[in-house]
C-alpha positions in Angstrom: 63.9 50.8 -32.5 60.8 51.7 -30.6 60.6 53.2 -27.2 59.4 49.9 -25.7 62.3 48.0 -27.1 64.7 50.6 -25.9 63.3 50.5 -22.4 63.5 46.7 -22.4 67.2 46.8 -23.4 68.0 49.4 -20.7 66.2 47.3 -18.0 68.3 44.2 -19.1 71.5 46.3 -19.0 70.5 47.7 -15.6 69.9 44.1 -14.3 73.3 43.1 -15.5 74.9 46.1 -13.9 73.2 45.3 -10.6 74.5 41.7 -10.8 78.0 43.1 -11.2 77.8 45.7 -8.5 76.3 43.5 -5.9 78.3 40.4 -6.5 81.1 39.0 -4.2 84.2 40.4 -6.0 82.9 44.0 -5.9 81.6 43.8 -2.4 85.0 42.3 -1.3 86.8 45.3 -2.8 84.9 47.7 -0.5 84.9 45.5 2.7 87.8 47.4 4.2 88.3 49.1 7.6 87.7 52.7 7.1 85.0 55.3 6.8 83.6 57.5 4.1 82.3 60.7 5.8 81.9 58.6 9.0 80.0 55.8 7.3 81.7 52.4 6.8 83.0 52.1 3.2 81.0 49.0 2.5 77.7 50.5 3.6 78.5 53.7 1.6 79.3 51.6 -1.5 76.0 49.6 -1.2 74.0 52.8 -0.7 75.6 54.6 -3.7 75.5 51.6 -5.9 71.9 51.1 -5.1 71.1 54.7 -5.7 72.8 54.9 -9.1 71.3 51.5 -10.3 67.7 52.7 -10.0 66.0 52.8 -13.4 65.0 56.4 -13.2 68.5 57.6 -12.2 69.7 57.6 -15.8 66.3 58.3 -17.3 65.1 61.6 -18.8 65.3 64.3 -16.1 62.4 66.2 -17.6 60.1 63.2 -17.1 61.2 63.0 -13.5 60.4 66.7 -13.0 57.0 66.3 -14.6 56.2 63.4 -12.3 57.2 65.5 -9.3 55.1 68.4 -10.5 52.1 66.1 -10.9 52.0 65.8 -7.0 52.1 69.6 -6.5 48.8 71.2 -5.4 48.9 73.6 -8.3 48.7 70.6 -10.7 45.0 70.0 -9.7 42.8 71.3 -12.4 39.3 72.8 -12.0 37.8 69.9 -14.0 39.1 67.4 -11.5 36.3 65.2 -10.1 38.1 65.4 -6.7 38.0 69.2 -6.6 34.9 70.5 -4.9 34.0 74.0 -4.0 32.1 74.8 -0.9 28.9 76.8 -1.3 28.7 77.9 2.3 
């Protein structure tokens, strides 16, 4: 199985997980009076379910780190067309 096929299957599974997590029966389970660290339980559930259902949450952590490092100033190479040196 290629990388593209595997990614497609993960996206389908993630869509199905989202449909289950954000459907009425699951939301009704968490629609109670009470708080979770001062936040209403339903809001905390929606936030946590959304955060864990993001595609890159279960992805390769090394790829996530490399994406974050690509935004670091040290990642700009000397051959970059956007890097200019002042001659003054």
